[in-house]
Phi, psi and omega in degrees: 000136178291163183307316180233110173287168182284327188222137169250124174265127177251123183234100177283152178210147176213114171052049174221056187290336180291315186266349183302315181303324180296317178298316183292317182292331177292324179286336181270335180271077186240155176287340178287154177304144180301325182275004182273348184208163175234154178246113178253112180258124186256108175280114184262061181063044176299150181242007175258215181268025181304312185299318179296317179298317181295317180301318181293315179294323179296321180294317183287335181235055188299131181082353178250341182237127183237101176282138172227169184240130176251110186286332180276125187285138178130143186294326178292321173301317182293315179294324179290328174293322180292322175301312182299324180278346186295140180256352187261158177286347175244139179235127175245151180237140169215172183248171183282354173249021179250146172241117182276148177293160185293336179256018184302301181299315179305319183292313177305311184299319180292317184297315180288325182290333183269353180218096185293343180269350181287132184245344186204141177215141174225171182210204184282140169240102188255156188276148168239096190287133175283330174217160178306130180293152177293162186295328180289344186274087176263183179299341175296340182253022183282334186306314181294347182260005182052045177256154182210126174203103178265012177106190190255016177240133181285153181199158179266150182242150180173192182304324181276354174214075191279075174253141181282161173232111189272151191287353176292344178204083187210140178221141182222158165287137188298330181298337179297320182292334174289332184273317188243353179095178183266207180278138184279127177295338182296333186246014188273159170276129176244127179056243182257023179294160183229158169089005184295162188221033179299325175300310183300311181300318182297313186293332176294318178296323177298320177293314179300332178275006182082017181288151182247114178248155184234132164268118182243108187294341178283352177266107195232135167226162174241151177233140181285129180250101179292158180304325186295339177266003180258023178247154178295326179301317180295318180294321177298314179298320182293317183292322174302312178298320183297318179298318178298319180292324178292330175296326177287321184294324182056057179292142186300319183291342177264326193274008189297338181235034185272336182293127180082353178281154180304126175065015182071021176272121179309141184298326183292337177286328170303315183294321179297316181303313181295318182293317181293319179295319180294320179292323175302310178297313183300312182292329175294316179293331179275003179072034179240076189295326179295314177294319181301320181289326175302313179291327174301313180295327174298318178296316180301320177302314180292323177298317176295321177299309183298317179303317181296316181291321175300314179301312178300322179290323177295318178292327177288323181227078187293350179281352181300137186267059171236164186302140178304124177280159171267114179265160183237138172275185185291346178266004177084004180277132183280135177220125177297142181276000000 
């Protein structure tokens, strides 16, 4: 392998030793020349057999796989450790439950080589169902599954077209991270936490810094969807967590009416909660369970948002005479304040 490959692939992993070899082998079985890229696998303090699996694969693919260890828990810490260890001017990300297509590396290298101003590119993240998905799970419910498909035509993303590019299938010029920083631990997923928005927060910083991103439909990965994520209970929990993280994010499009509102919750979210709850009940009574669940998840998002803001208000002013809220730390464990 040359001293500096063209592309560094960063693959964080936590306690997924059974499926990890498949993700690694898909990244190593590429149409691009083997010396064009390196694979950096970041063990984020796994407690199963991950280390043994990595040691074995590193021996079998000597010089092509570089395992490292990230002592700080959380996916943002793991990705940032991978960025620091990367030796190439381009850095790509995938996950330990992802299988990249055989032309993935070749496609990334081609896209960046043909546009010197391009700084970031993402593509499709398609499902590999472990069991047939339930009837209610349409593309409107893809967000909790970390899936992405914007169609078959490429387009640029930015403030004027604010569509996210998720890190299960993302590549950037390494200099971007030097300019705007890496992934924020404040918004990260830790262990089995759900609803995190570290990708969303990073891409917003990228846009604000004038970055130019491309959605390329030919850049394809698939991700395994376990049966545990195909339940309504999982989706309810994800939307609650997602709302909590958005309360921390303070996105401009949400915060426009937060000043002077009770507990700093934007007034339009109170209206949304009432409207979504009413539609949830109406669709349930009308025998439309799929539509009812869609409104229920929207309601759960607002509930998660409100819980976080009430919790923050209580911590800021503990003398307030309302019932003690249950606040959540970054691992999602509830603790009374």
